[in-house]
N, C-alpha and C positions, 0 to 999 in steps of 0.2 A: 854346738852337739857334737857328743865325742862317741865315734865308732871304732868297732873295730871289727876287720875281715880274714875270716879264717880261712887262707886256701890249701886244699890239695889238687895233685895235679905233677906225675911223677918231673916235667919236663919245666918245673918252679914256675915262677908269677914270670921271672925270662925268655918263657915265650909265644911272649902277648904280639910280637912283631908280624905272623906271620913267616919268621924265614923257613924255606923247606929244611925234613928233618928235624925242627926246633921250634914249629906250631900248635897251638894249644888253642881251641876256642874257647874252653874257659878260664886262659889265662887274659884272654880276648877281653870274655865278658869281667874277671880281676877288674882290670884295668881300666878299663871305660866304670865300670865301681867308684875308681880312685879318685879316677879325673872330675867327672861328677860331683863326688863330695865335697873336692877338695875345691873345685870351683866355684861352689854354694859356703864357701870359708869354713865351715865342718873338720874337724880330727881327724885325721885315720891311724889308727896301727894296725900293722898289715903283720899277720902270724900264716908264716908260708910255712907248711911242717915239711913238706921236701927239703928245701933250703933246707931246717932248723936239724935235719935227720933225725926227728921225731920219731921212736917207738914205740905204736901201736899196741905192742903183745903185751897182755900183761898174764906173766909167771906166777909164781906158786906167791912169792913175796911180796910182790905188786897188790896181789888182791890181800892179801894178810895186811898190809898198809891201810889197802880199801876202806879194810872194815874197821880194820883200830886206831889210823892217826887220821890227820884235818886231810894229809893227802898223803899219795901215791912215792912221787917222785919229784924233782925240784922246778923239775919245768913244767910239771902241772900244775905245780903250784903256782910260777909265774902264771903261766895261761891264765886260770882263774881268777889271780889279784888282777888282770887285764879288763878278763874278760865285765868282771864283778862293780867296774867303773863307768863300763859301757852303756850310751843311750839308745845303743842299736848295735847287735851283732849280726852280719853280715856271709854268710857260709857259701863258697863256689867252690864246688865239685864237680867231675863229669860223672854222669850214670854209667856203668859200665852192669849186662846180664840183669837187668831190671833192679842194684842197688849199688849205693855210695861204696867209694874205694876203702879198704882197709885202713890209712889211715886215720877220714874223719872217724869211720866208728869207732878206733882207736882213741881218737883224739875225746868223743862224748865219753867211753868207758872210765877213761880216768881221771880225767880233766873234773869230772861231774861228785867226783867220792862222796862217798858217804859222810868225812867228817867236815865236807863241809859246809851242810844243810845245821842252820839255826834255828830254832825256836824265839819265835816274835810274836807275843801275846796270842801264843797259841796256836800260831799259822810256824808250819817248818817250811822255812825260807833257802831255797838255793842261789838266787838271782835275783835282785827286783823286780816284779811281777810288772811293772810299768817299761819295761827292754823292749824294745822290737828286736823282731825274730824276724831275717830278710833272708833265703835260701834262693840262688840261681845255678840251675844246673846246665849242663851242656852233656842230649840223650841222642839216644842215635836210633832211637823206638819213638814212633809218632804219638804226639801226645793225645792224640782218642785211646786208641790202643793201649799205651800207658795205662792210662787212668781207665780203662771200661774195662781190657782183656787180662790186665795184670793186678788193678785196685788200687793205680798210685802207692808202692808198700813206702817207699822214700817220704814221701809227702803226709803218709797219715804216721809212718813210726815217730816220728819227728814232733807232728804237730800234737798228738794227741798222747804217743807215749813217752817222748820226751820233756817237749817244753811244755805241755800239754795237767804233767805232771807237776810243774814247777810253778802252775800259775798263770804262768804266760798266754794271753792273749791276742797279742798285736806278731801273731807268725802269716806270713804272708812266702809261697815257693813257688818260682816259675819254671820251666824248664822250657831249654831253649834248642830246640831242635838244627843241629847246623849241616847235618850231611842231609837230607833233604831238599836242600836250599841252595842256593846260586852265592855268590858271594856278594852284591849288591845287595837283596834278601837279607845274608847276614848282616848285612852293615846295619840297614835299617835296624836289624832287633837287637844291635848294640845301644842303639839313640831311643829307646824305649825301658834302657836300664834307670836312668834318672826319677822319672814319676815311677819306678818302685820303690825304691831306698828312698829317697825323698821327703 
């Protein structure tokens, strides 16, 4: 299985080792996913948006490109070419103020450009609809509050508004609340990732 993992955190993937002032539970989630996939013999392509210095902002020329060309810019095209051959796409990012970080949103805006849509047998296709989508987030809000009080905005937006429009049905999002868990509980939560992504 070919998997591509899209990671977004200011500390980059290098922050997975629990070193003070350079640690990220998002990075720990991503690294665990990579380890589990590789141990199962799957190939893993990693996009680390911060390490790539990806620019999430759509400026006037970017929007013109989005509307009139196949792709917005060369890096977005490179990302898309890698995504469309993947069997599984895994997004890993933190949820801040009940939303995804700007780089993840910009990635979606720029990479899934209008010009990438192809007409196949009367259907508009962006990615193969057999693609598996998994989303792993680190969140500070307890899951019950996030779902019932805030309405799970990130999950709904991605499932219905992004991948649902593409016809992709194999979608799952899991929010890991690291702030209300001790170190042992966080480590135990990491062990659950394998069942989510494989």
